[in-house]
Steps between C-alpha positions, in 0.01 A plus 500: 500500500624822343387605155857499367561140609167386354576672169830313472320165507290594198569350156540850354792565735664175392463605134645843582794341679563249218494781244746712696737214587504372142588851385789522746631155402476586131692821567772298673526286187566799273876538573557139390297565187701812419824309563391242243416772249838659563674169435315478170654832402849379597492203266346163434767304687435662838124483452514130407710425808250680722198339333650156560403557863133499399514122466548455876190370684500788747500752219215314328298521823582870525376553144172333594473720810569806286218409260261450793609831655438675169156341481412598857618855448313532171169353610486670838611826339213470252269437796617820666449695177150358461413593858636851448368579154178305451171604661459171691520509876604238751809287524406240238658207682455268203746717304765402752440131436500546124821704518681242709370221276616674183844564649538133595370392160767714333763333718369153417500581128859615534599178676319290241693675224186613321593868505 
């Protein structure tokens, strides 16, 4: 088996991929966010009409996914910074588990309405 294929089955590669994909998906969300901010500048009536859509179940699920994506991007980004800037060596696989767990916990707190 080639080294490249073996490296892609490693947990560190999965964390790298999750960090990059969450960043891309968050970037795709930005135009919708800016549209909402622009509607707020246009007046309360247009903003209220747009925000009424947030009560739809699909939008609620998207909000949860957005919170989880933010958590994944934050925790795995902190992992990358720690690997780059701190004197520790190695991949620190347990950081991957903690990062994924914290991201899911943030999503569950959001769903529970505790946030």
